[in-house]
FIKENU-122496 format. One record per atom (N, C-alpha, C): atom name; x, y, z; residue in one letter. Coordinates in Angstrom, 1 decimal. Layout:
N
rec atom CA | X X | Y Y | Z Z | rest a
...
***
This chain:
118
rec atom N | X -7.6 | Y 1.4 | Z 15.4 | rest m
rec atom CA | X -6.1 | Y 1.2 | Z 14.9 | rest m
rec atom C | X -6.3 | Y 0.1 | Z 13.8 | rest m
rec atom N | X -5.6 | Y 0.2 | Z 12.6 | rest a
rec atom CA | X -5.3 | Y -0.5 | Z 11.6 | rest a
rec atom C | X -4.2 | Y -1.3 | Z 11.7 | rest a
rec atom N | X -4.1 | Y -2.6 | Z 11.4 | rest k
rec atom CA | X -3.2 | Y -3.2 | Z 11.0 | rest k
rec atom C | X -2.5 | Y -3.1 | Z 9.6 | rest k
rec atom N | X -1.4 | Y -2.6 | Z 9.3 | rest i
rec atom CA | X -0.9 | Y -2.2 | Z 8.0 | rest i
rec atom C | X 0.1 | Y -2.9 | Z 7.5 | rest i
rec atom N | X 0.5 | Y -3.5 | Z 6.2 | rest l
rec atom CA | X 1.2 | Y -4.0 | Z 5.5 | rest l
rec atom C | X 2.1 | Y -2.8 | Z 4.6 | rest l
rec atom N | X 3.1 | Y -2.5 | Z 4.8 | rest v
rec atom CA | X 3.8 | Y -1.5 | Z 4.1 | rest v
rec atom C | X 4.7 | Y -2.2 | Z 3.2 | rest v
rec atom N | X 4.3 | Y -1.6 | Z 1.8 | rest t
rec atom CA | X 5.1 | Y -2.5 | Z 0.4 | rest t
rec atom C | X 5.6 | Y -1.2 | Z -0.4 | rest t
rec atom N | X 6.9 | Y -1.5 | Z -0.5 | rest d
rec atom CA | X 7.8 | Y -0.4 | Z -1.1 | rest d
rec atom C | X 9.5 | Y -1.1 | Z -1.4 | rest d
rec atom N | X 9.8 | Y -1.1 | Z -2.6 | rest d
rec atom CA | X 11.1 | Y -1.4 | Z -3.1 | rest d
rec atom C | X 12.4 | Y -0.9 | Z -2.1 | rest d
rec atom N | X 12.1 | Y 0.5 | Z -1.6 | rest a
rec atom CA | X 13.1 | Y 1.3 | Z -1.1 | rest a
rec atom C | X 12.8 | Y 1.2 | Z 0.5 | rest a
rec atom N | X 13.8 | Y 0.9 | Z 1.0 | rest a
rec atom CA | X 13.8 | Y 0.6 | Z 2.5 | rest a
rec atom C | X 13.3 | Y 2.0 | Z 3.2 | rest a
rec atom N | X 14.0 | Y 3.3 | Z 2.7 | rest f
rec atom CA | X 13.8 | Y 4.5 | Z 3.4 | rest f
rec atom C | X 12.3 | Y 4.8 | Z 3.1 | rest f
rec atom N | X 11.7 | Y 4.6 | Z 2.1 | rest m
rec atom CA | X 10.3 | Y 4.6 | Z 1.9 | rest m
rec atom C | X 9.3 | Y 3.9 | Z 2.8 | rest m
rec atom N | X 9.8 | Y 2.8 | Z 3.1 | rest r
rec atom CA | X 9.1 | Y 1.8 | Z 4.2 | rest r
rec atom C | X 9.3 | Y 2.5 | Z 5.3 | rest r
rec atom N | X 10.4 | Y 2.9 | Z 5.6 | rest m
rec atom CA | X 10.7 | Y 3.7 | Z 7.1 | rest m
rec atom C | X 9.8 | Y 4.6 | Z 7.1 | rest m
rec atom N | X 9.9 | Y 5.5 | Z 6.0 | rest q
rec atom CA | X 9.0 | Y 6.8 | Z 6.2 | rest q
rec atom C | X 7.6 | Y 6.9 | Z 6.5 | rest q
rec atom N | X 7.1 | Y 5.6 | Z 5.8 | rest l
rec atom CA | X 5.7 | Y 5.3 | Z 6.1 | rest l
rec atom C | X 5.3 | Y 4.7 | Z 7.1 | rest l
rec atom N | X 6.0 | Y 3.9 | Z 7.7 | rest k
rec atom CA | X 6.1 | Y 3.0 | Z 9.0 | rest k
rec atom C | X 5.9 | Y 4.1 | Z 9.9 | rest k
rec atom N | X 6.8 | Y 5.1 | Z 10.1 | rest n
rec atom CA | X 6.7 | Y 6.4 | Z 11.0 | rest n
rec atom C | X 5.6 | Y 7.1 | Z 11.2 | rest n
rec atom N | X 5.0 | Y 7.3 | Z 9.8 | rest i
rec atom CA | X 3.7 | Y 8.2 | Z 9.5 | rest i
rec atom C | X 2.6 | Y 7.1 | Z 10.2 | rest i
rec atom N | X 2.5 | Y 6.0 | Z 9.7 | rest f
rec atom CA | X 1.6 | Y 5.1 | Z 9.9 | rest f
rec atom C | X 1.3 | Y 5.0 | Z 11.4 | rest f
rec atom N | X 2.6 | Y 4.7 | Z 12.3 | rest t
rec atom CA | X 2.9 | Y 4.4 | Z 13.6 | rest t
rec atom C | X 2.3 | Y 5.8 | Z 14.4 | rest t
rec atom N | X 2.8 | Y 7.0 | Z 13.8 | rest s
rec atom CA | X 2.5 | Y 8.2 | Z 14.5 | rest s
rec atom C | X 0.8 | Y 8.8 | Z 14.5 | rest s
rec atom N | X 0.3 | Y 8.0 | Z 13.4 | rest l
rec atom CA | X -1.1 | Y 8.3 | Z 13.5 | rest l
rec atom C | X -2.0 | Y 7.0 | Z 14.0 | rest l
rec atom N | X -1.3 | Y 6.5 | Z 14.9 | rest g
rec atom CA | X -2.0 | Y 5.4 | Z 15.9 | rest g
rec atom C | X -2.2 | Y 3.9 | Z 15.4 | rest g
rec atom N | X -1.5 | Y 3.4 | Z 14.0 | rest h
rec atom CA | X -1.6 | Y 2.4 | Z 13.7 | rest h
rec atom C | X -0.5 | Y 1.3 | Z 13.9 | rest h
rec atom N | X -0.9 | Y 0.3 | Z 13.8 | rest e
rec atom CA | X 0.4 | Y -0.6 | Z 13.8 | rest e
rec atom C | X 0.9 | Y -1.2 | Z 12.5 | rest e
rec atom N | X 2.1 | Y -1.3 | Z 12.2 | rest v
rec atom CA | X 2.5 | Y -1.8 | Z 10.9 | rest v
rec atom C | X 3.1 | Y -3.2 | Z 11.3 | rest v
rec atom N | X 2.5 | Y -4.3 | Z 10.8 | rest v
rec atom CA | X 2.6 | Y -5.5 | Z 11.1 | rest v
rec atom C | X 3.7 | Y -6.3 | Z 10.2 | rest v
rec atom N | X 3.7 | Y -5.8 | Z 9.0 | rest g
rec atom CA | X 4.7 | Y -6.3 | Z 8.2 | rest g
rec atom C | X 5.3 | Y -5.4 | Z 7.0 | rest g
rec atom N | X 6.4 | Y -5.8 | Z 6.5 | rest e
rec atom CA | X 6.9 | Y -5.0 | Z 5.2 | rest e
rec atom C | X 7.3 | Y -5.8 | Z 4.0 | rest e
rec atom N | X 7.1 | Y -5.3 | Z 2.9 | rest a
rec atom CA | X 7.4 | Y -6.3 | Z 1.7 | rest a
rec atom C | X 8.1 | Y -5.4 | Z 0.9 | rest a
rec atom N | X 9.0 | Y -5.7 | Z 0.0 | rest e
rec atom CA | X 10.0 | Y -5.1 | Z -0.8 | rest e
rec atom C | X 9.6 | Y -5.3 | Z -2.4 | rest e
rec atom N | X 8.3 | Y -6.1 | Z -2.8 | rest n
rec atom CA | X 8.3 | Y -6.2 | Z -3.8 | rest n
rec atom C | X 6.7 | Y -6.9 | Z -3.7 | rest n
rec atom N | X 6.0 | Y -6.9 | Z -5.0 | rest g
rec atom CA | X 4.5 | Y -7.2 | Z -5.1 | rest g
rec atom C | X 4.5 | Y -8.6 | Z -4.6 | rest g
rec atom N | X 5.5 | Y -9.5 | Z -4.9 | rest q
rec atom CA | X 5.3 | Y -11.0 | Z -4.7 | rest q
rec atom C | X 5.0 | Y -11.3 | Z -3.3 | rest q
rec atom N | X 6.3 | Y -10.5 | Z -2.5 | rest i
rec atom CA | X 6.3 | Y -10.9 | Z -1.2 | rest i
rec atom C | X 4.9 | Y -10.2 | Z -0.6 | rest i
rec atom N | X 4.6 | Y -9.0 | Z -0.9 | rest a
rec atom CA | X 3.2 | Y -8.5 | Z -0.5 | rest a
rec atom C | X 2.3 | Y -9.4 | Z -0.4 | rest a
rec atom N | X 2.1 | Y -10.1 | Z -1.6 | rest v
rec atom CA | X 0.8 | Y -11.1 | Z -1.7 | rest v
rec atom C | X 1.1 | Y -12.1 | Z -0.5 | rest v
rec atom N | X 2.1 | Y -12.8 | Z -0.7 | rest e
rec atom CA | X 2.7 | Y -13.9 | Z 0.5 | rest e
rec atom C | X 2.3 | Y -13.4 | Z 1.7 | rest e
rec atom N | X 2.8 | Y -12.0 | Z 2.2 | rest k
rec atom CA | X 2.8 | Y -11.5 | Z 3.5 | rest k
rec atom C | X 1.2 | Y -11.1 | Z 3.7 | rest k
rec atom N | X 0.6 | Y -10.9 | Z 2.7 | rest y
rec atom CA | X -0.9 | Y -10.4 | Z 2.7 | rest y
rec atom C | X -1.8 | Y -11.7 | Z 3.5 | rest y
rec atom N | X -1.4 | Y -13.0 | Z 2.8 | rest k
rec atom CA | X -2.2 | Y -14.4 | Z 3.2 | rest k
rec atom C | X -1.6 | Y -14.6 | Z 4.6 | rest k
rec atom N | X -0.5 | Y -14.3 | Z 5.0 | rest e
rec atom CA | X 0.0 | Y -14.5 | Z 6.4 | rest e
rec atom C | X -0.4 | Y -13.7 | Z 7.4 | rest e
rec atom N | X -0.3 | Y -12.5 | Z 7.2 | rest l
rec atom CA | X -0.8 | Y -11.4 | Z 8.4 | rest l
rec atom C | X -2.0 | Y -11.1 | Z 8.1 | rest l
rec atom N | X -2.7 | Y -11.1 | Z 7.1 | rest k
rec atom CA | X -4.0 | Y -10.4 | Z 6.8 | rest k
rec atom C | X -4.5 | Y -9.1 | Z 7.7 | rest k
rec atom N | X -3.7 | Y -8.2 | Z 7.0 | rest p
rec atom CA | X -3.6 | Y -6.8 | Z 7.4 | rest p
rec atom C | X -5.0 | Y -6.4 | Z 7.2 | rest p
rec atom N | X -5.2 | Y -5.1 | Z 7.8 | rest d
rec atom CA | X -6.7 | Y -4.2 | Z 7.6 | rest d
rec atom C | X -6.3 | Y -3.6 | Z 6.4 | rest d
rec atom N | X -5.0 | Y -3.3 | Z 6.0 | rest l
rec atom CA | X -4.7 | Y -2.1 | Z 5.0 | rest l
rec atom C | X -3.2 | Y -2.5 | Z 4.5 | rest l
rec atom N | X -3.4 | Y -2.3 | Z 3.0 | rest v
rec atom CA | X -1.9 | Y -2.6 | Z 2.4 | rest v
rec atom C | X -1.5 | Y -1.1 | Z 1.8 | rest v
rec atom N | X -0.1 | Y -0.6 | Z 2.2 | rest s
rec atom CA | X 0.2 | Y 0.4 | Z 1.4 | rest s
rec atom C | X 1.0 | Y -0.1 | Z 0.1 | rest s
rec atom N | X 0.8 | Y 0.3 | Z -1.0 | rest m
rec atom CA | X 1.5 | Y -0.4 | Z -2.2 | rest m
rec atom C | X 2.0 | Y 0.3 | Z -3.1 | rest m
rec atom N | X 3.2 | Y 0.4 | Z -3.1 | rest d
rec atom CA | X 4.2 | Y 1.2 | Z -4.1 | rest d
rec atom C | X 3.8 | Y 0.7 | Z -5.7 | rest d
rec atom N | X 3.8 | Y 1.5 | Z -6.6 | rest i
rec atom CA | X 3.5 | Y 1.2 | Z -7.8 | rest i
rec atom C | X 4.5 | Y 0.4 | Z -8.7 | rest i
rec atom N | X 5.9 | Y 0.8 | Z -8.7 | rest t
rec atom CA | X 6.8 | Y 0.6 | Z -9.4 | rest t
rec atom C | X 7.9 | Y -0.6 | Z -8.6 | rest t
rec atom N | X 7.9 | Y -1.6 | Z -8.7 | rest m
rec atom CA | X 8.8 | Y -2.3 | Z -8.0 | rest m
rec atom C | X 9.4 | Y -3.8 | Z -8.8 | rest m
rec atom N | X 10.4 | Y -4.1 | Z -8.3 | rest p
rec atom CA | X 11.2 | Y -5.4 | Z -9.1 | rest p
rec atom C | X 10.2 | Y -6.6 | Z -8.9 | rest p
rec atom N | X 10.3 | Y -7.8 | Z -9.8 | rest e
rec atom CA | X 9.6 | Y -9.0 | Z -9.5 | rest e
rec atom C | X 8.1 | Y -9.0 | Z -9.8 | rest e
rec atom N | X 7.5 | Y -8.2 | Z -9.2 | rest m
rec atom CA | X 6.0 | Y -7.9 | Z -9.3 | rest m
rec atom C | X 5.6 | Y -6.5 | Z -8.9 | rest m
rec atom N | X 5.1 | Y -5.9 | Z -10.1 | rest n
rec atom CA | X 4.6 | Y -4.3 | Z -9.8 | rest n
rec atom C | X 3.4 | Y -4.2 | Z -8.7 | rest n
rec atom N | X 3.2 | Y -3.3 | Z -8.4 | rest g
rec atom CA | X 2.0 | Y -2.9 | Z -7.6 | rest g
rec atom C | X 0.7 | Y -3.3 | Z -7.9 | rest g
rec atom N | X 0.3 | Y -2.9 | Z -9.3 | rest v
rec atom CA | X -0.8 | Y -3.0 | Z -10.0 | rest v
rec atom C | X -1.0 | Y -4.6 | Z -10.2 | rest v
rec atom N | X -0.3 | Y -5.4 | Z -10.5 | rest e
rec atom CA | X -0.5 | Y -7.0 | Z -10.4 | rest e
rec atom C | X -0.5 | Y -7.5 | Z -9.2 | rest e
rec atom N | X 0.3 | Y -6.9 | Z -8.0 | rest a
rec atom CA | X -0.2 | Y -7.3 | Z -6.6 | rest a
rec atom C | X -1.5 | Y -6.9 | Z -6.1 | rest a
rec atom N | X -2.0 | Y -5.8 | Z -6.5 | rest v
rec atom CA | X -3.3 | Y -5.6 | Z -6.2 | rest v
rec atom C | X -4.4 | Y -6.5 | Z -6.7 | rest v
rec atom N | X -4.1 | Y -6.7 | Z -8.0 | rest k
rec atom CA | X -4.8 | Y -8.0 | Z -8.4 | rest k
rec atom C | X -4.8 | Y -9.3 | Z -7.9 | rest k
rec atom N | X -3.7 | Y -9.6 | Z -7.6 | rest q
rec atom CA | X -3.7 | Y -11.0 | Z -6.8 | rest q
rec atom C | X -4.3 | Y -11.1 | Z -5.6 | rest q
rec atom N | X -4.0 | Y -9.8 | Z -4.7 | rest i
rec atom CA | X -4.4 | Y -9.9 | Z -3.4 | rest i
rec atom C | X -6.1 | Y -9.6 | Z -3.3 | rest i
rec atom N | X -6.4 | Y -8.7 | Z -4.3 | rest k
rec atom CA | X -7.8 | Y -8.9 | Z -4.6 | rest k
rec atom C | X -8.6 | Y -10.2 | Z -4.8 | rest k
rec atom N | X -7.9 | Y -11.1 | Z -5.7 | rest s
rec atom CA | X -8.4 | Y -12.5 | Z -6.0 | rest s
rec atom C | X -8.6 | Y -13.4 | Z -4.4 | rest s
rec atom N | X -7.5 | Y -13.0 | Z -3.9 | rest i
rec atom CA | X -7.3 | Y -13.9 | Z -2.7 | rest i
rec atom C | X -8.5 | Y -13.4 | Z -1.7 | rest i
rec atom N | X -8.5 | Y -12.0 | Z -1.4 | rest d
rec atom CA | X -9.4 | Y -11.4 | Z -0.6 | rest d
rec atom C | X -10.4 | Y -10.2 | Z -1.3 | rest d
rec atom N | X -11.4 | Y -10.5 | Z -1.7 | rest p
rec atom CA | X -12.0 | Y -9.2 | Z -2.4 | rest p
rec atom C | X -12.3 | Y -8.3 | Z -1.7 | rest p
rec atom N | X -12.3 | Y -8.3 | Z -0.1 | rest n
rec atom CA | X -12.6 | Y -7.1 | Z 0.5 | rest n
rec atom C | X -11.2 | Y -6.5 | Z 0.9 | rest n
rec atom N | X -10.2 | Y -6.5 | Z 0.4 | rest a
rec atom CA | X -8.9 | Y -6.2 | Z 0.8 | rest a
rec atom C | X -8.7 | Y -4.4 | Z 0.6 | rest a
rec atom N | X -8.3 | Y -4.1 | Z 1.5 | rest t
rec atom CA | X -7.9 | Y -2.5 | Z 1.2 | rest t
rec atom C | X -6.5 | Y -2.3 | Z 1.1 | rest t
rec atom N | X -6.5 | Y -1.7 | Z -0.1 | rest v
rec atom CA | X -5.0 | Y -1.5 | Z -0.8 | rest v
rec atom C | X -5.0 | Y -0.1 | Z -1.0 | rest v
rec atom N | X -4.0 | Y 0.9 | Z -0.5 | rest v
rec atom CA | X -3.6 | Y 2.3 | Z -0.9 | rest v
rec atom C | X -2.5 | Y 2.1 | Z -1.9 | rest v
rec atom N | X -2.6 | Y 2.8 | Z -3.0 | rest m
rec atom CA | X -1.4 | Y 2.9 | Z -3.7 | rest m
rec atom C | X -0.4 | Y 4.3 | Z -3.3 | rest m
rec atom N | X 0.9 | Y 4.0 | Z -3.5 | rest c
rec atom CA | X 2.0 | Y 4.9 | Z -3.4 | rest c
rec atom C | X 2.5 | Y 5.2 | Z -4.7 | rest c
rec atom N | X 2.4 | Y 6.5 | Z -5.1 | rest s
rec atom CA | X 3.1 | Y 6.6 | Z -6.5 | rest s
rec atom C | X 4.0 | Y 8.0 | Z -6.4 | rest s
rec atom N | X 5.1 | Y 7.9 | Z -7.2 | rest a
rec atom CA | X 5.5 | Y 9.2 | Z -7.8 | rest a
rec atom C | X 4.6 | Y 10.2 | Z -8.8 | rest a
rec atom N | X 4.8 | Y 11.2 | Z -8.8 | rest m
rec atom CA | X 4.3 | Y 12.1 | Z -9.8 | rest m
rec atom C | X 4.3 | Y 11.6 | Z -11.2 | rest m
rec atom N | X 3.4 | Y 11.5 | Z -11.9 | rest g
rec atom CA | X 3.4 | Y 11.1 | Z -13.2 | rest g
rec atom C | X 3.5 | Y 9.7 | Z -13.5 | rest g
rec atom N | X 2.6 | Y 9.0 | Z -12.6 | rest q
rec atom CA | X 2.2 | Y 7.6 | Z -13.0 | rest q
rec atom C | X 0.8 | Y 7.6 | Z -12.7 | rest q
rec atom N | X -0.2 | Y 8.5 | Z -13.3 | rest q
rec atom CA | X -1.2 | Y 8.5 | Z -13.2 | rest q
rec atom C | X -2.0 | Y 7.3 | Z -14.0 | rest q
rec atom N | X -1.4 | Y 6.8 | Z -15.0 | rest q
rec atom CA | X -2.1 | Y 5.7 | Z -16.0 | rest q
rec atom C | X -1.7 | Y 4.3 | Z -15.0 | rest q
rec atom N | X -0.8 | Y 4.4 | Z -14.4 | rest m
rec atom CA | X -0.6 | Y 3.2 | Z -13.4 | rest m
rec atom C | X -1.5 | Y 3.3 | Z -12.4 | rest m
rec atom N | X -1.8 | Y 4.6 | Z -11.9 | rest v
rec atom CA | X -2.7 | Y 4.6 | Z -10.7 | rest v
rec atom C | X -4.3 | Y 4.3 | Z -11.0 | rest v
rec atom N | X -4.4 | Y 4.7 | Z -12.2 | rest l
rec atom CA | X -5.8 | Y 4.5 | Z -12.7 | rest l
rec atom C | X -5.8 | Y 2.8 | Z -12.8 | rest l
rec atom N | X -5.0 | Y 2.3 | Z -13.3 | rest e
rec atom CA | X -4.9 | Y 0.8 | Z -13.3 | rest e
rec atom C | X -5.2 | Y -0.1 | Z -12.3 | rest e
rec atom N | X -4.7 | Y 0.6 | Z -11.1 | rest a
rec atom CA | X -4.5 | Y 0.3 | Z -9.9 | rest a
rec atom C | X -5.9 | Y 0.4 | Z -9.1 | rest a
rec atom N | X -6.5 | Y 1.5 | Z -9.4 | rest i
rec atom CA | X -7.8 | Y 1.9 | Z -8.8 | rest i
rec atom C | X -8.8 | Y 1.0 | Z -9.7 | rest i
rec atom N | X -8.6 | Y 0.6 | Z -10.8 | rest q
rec atom CA | X -9.4 | Y -0.2 | Z -11.6 | rest q
rec atom C | X -9.5 | Y -1.7 | Z -11.0 | rest q
rec atom N | X -8.2 | Y -2.1 | Z -10.6 | rest a
rec atom CA | X -8.0 | Y -3.4 | Z -10.1 | rest a
rec atom C | X -8.2 | Y -3.7 | Z -8.7 | rest a
rec atom N | X -9.0 | Y -2.4 | Z -8.1 | rest g
rec atom CA | X -9.4 | Y -2.6 | Z -6.6 | rest g
rec atom C | X -8.9 | Y -1.6 | Z -5.4 | rest g
rec atom N | X -7.7 | Y -1.0 | Z -5.9 | rest a
rec atom CA | X -7.1 | Y 0.0 | Z -5.0 | rest a
rec atom C | X -8.1 | Y 1.2 | Z -4.4 | rest a
rec atom N | X -8.2 | Y 1.4 | Z -3.2 | rest k
rec atom CA | X -9.0 | Y 2.2 | Z -2.7 | rest k
rec atom C | X -8.8 | Y 3.9 | Z -2.7 | rest k
rec atom N | X -7.6 | Y 4.0 | Z -3.0 | rest d
rec atom CA | X -7.1 | Y 5.1 | Z -3.0 | rest d
rec atom C | X -5.5 | Y 5.5 | Z -3.2 | rest d
rec atom N | X -4.9 | Y 6.5 | Z -3.3 | rest f
rec atom CA | X -3.6 | Y 6.8 | Z -3.8 | rest f
rec atom C | X -2.9 | Y 7.7 | Z -2.8 | rest f
rec atom N | X -1.7 | Y 7.8 | Z -2.7 | rest i
rec atom CA | X -1.0 | Y 8.9 | Z -1.8 | rest i
rec atom C | X 0.3 | Y 8.9 | Z -3.0 | rest i
rec atom N | X 0.4 | Y 10.4 | Z -3.2 | rest v
rec atom CA | X 1.6 | Y 10.7 | Z -4.0 | rest v
rec atom C | X 2.8 | Y 10.9 | Z -3.1 | rest v
rec atom N | X 4.0 | Y 10.4 | Z -3.7 | rest k
rec atom CA | X 5.3 | Y 10.5 | Z -2.9 | rest k
rec atom C | X 5.9 | Y 12.1 | Z -3.4 | rest k
rec atom N | X 6.5 | Y 12.8 | Z -2.5 | rest p
rec atom CA | X 6.9 | Y 12.6 | Z -1.2 | rest p
rec atom C | X 5.9 | Y 12.6 | Z -0.5 | rest p
rec atom N | X 6.0 | Y 11.5 | Z 0.9 | rest f
rec atom CA | X 4.9 | Y 11.3 | Z 1.7 | rest f
rec atom C | X 4.4 | Y 12.8 | Z 2.3 | rest f
rec atom N | X 3.3 | Y 13.1 | Z 2.5 | rest d
rec atom CA | X 2.5 | Y 14.1 | Z 3.6 | rest d
rec atom C | X 1.9 | Y 13.1 | Z 4.7 | rest d
rec atom N | X 2.1 | Y 13.7 | Z 5.8 | rest q
rec atom CA | X 1.4 | Y 13.1 | Z 6.8 | rest q
rec atom C | X -0.3 | Y 13.3 | Z 6.7 | rest q
rec atom N | X -0.4 | Y 14.5 | Z 6.6 | rest e
rec atom CA | X -1.9 | Y 15.0 | Z 6.6 | rest e
rec atom C | X -2.6 | Y 14.2 | Z 5.5 | rest e
rec atom N | X -1.9 | Y 14.1 | Z 4.4 | rest r
rec atom CA | X -2.7 | Y 13.6 | Z 3.1 | rest r
rec atom C | X -2.7 | Y 12.0 | Z 3.3 | rest r
rec atom N | X -1.9 | Y 11.3 | Z 4.1 | rest i
rec atom CA | X -2.0 | Y 10.1 | Z 4.5 | rest i
rec atom C | X -3.2 | Y 9.9 | Z 5.5 | rest i
rec atom N | X -3.2 | Y 10.8 | Z 6.2 | rest q
rec atom CA | X -4.4 | Y 10.6 | Z 7.5 | rest q
rec atom C | X -5.6 | Y 11.0 | Z 6.7 | rest q
rec atom N | X -5.8 | Y 11.7 | Z 5.8 | rest q
rec atom CA | X -7.0 | Y 11.9 | Z 5.1 | rest q
rec atom C | X -7.3 | Y 10.7 | Z 4.1 | rest q
rec atom N | X -6.5 | Y 10.0 | Z 3.6 | rest a
rec atom CA | X -6.8 | Y 8.9 | Z 2.9 | rest a
rec atom C | X -7.2 | Y 7.6 | Z 4.0 | rest a
rec atom N | X -6.7 | Y 7.7 | Z 5.2 | rest l
rec atom CA | X -7.0 | Y 6.4 | Z 6.0 | rest l
rec atom C | X -8.4 | Y 7.1 | Z 6.7 | rest l
rec atom N | X -8.8 | Y 8.3 | Z 6.8 | rest a
rec atom CA | X -10.1 | Y 8.6 | Z 7.4 | rest a
rec atom C | X -11.0 | Y 8.1 | Z 6.2 | rest a
rec atom N | X -10.9 | Y 8.4 | Z 5.0 | rest k
rec atom CA | X -11.6 | Y 7.9 | Z 4.3 | rest k
rec atom C | X -12.1 | Y 6.5 | Z 4.2 | rest k
rec atom N | X -11.1 | Y 5.9 | Z 4.5 | rest i
rec atom CA | X -11.3 | Y 4.3 | Z 4.4 | rest i
rec atom C | X -11.6 | Y 3.6 | Z 5.7 | rest i
rec atom N | X -11.5 | Y 4.4 | Z 7.0 | rest f
rec atom CA | X -11.6 | Y 3.6 | Z 8.1 | rest f
rec atom C | X -12.7 | Y 4.4 | Z 8.7 | rest f
***
């Protein structure tokens, strides 16, 4: 069972992810609505995994991945993106993200991503 920090600026997306992670047997230990809050919560909660939206106010997901990786080089981050954000997904992977999940979320795809990581 992994402890997961869910990051998305849309509350309903966080809820959706939370439900999927929980139904897969994981524990959602925190939520963040932007990259800045995700970085703060990462320091505080030390989750096993961070799901990170790419496009958010304050600080985007790519920048947040860079900051989290600078705090903890072993951090595990999975990006969540809408279709058509390939360039930013690529930047996020280069910044250290392990995988990406495309919206709308599919429980099977999320399960596959988690299986690769854990």
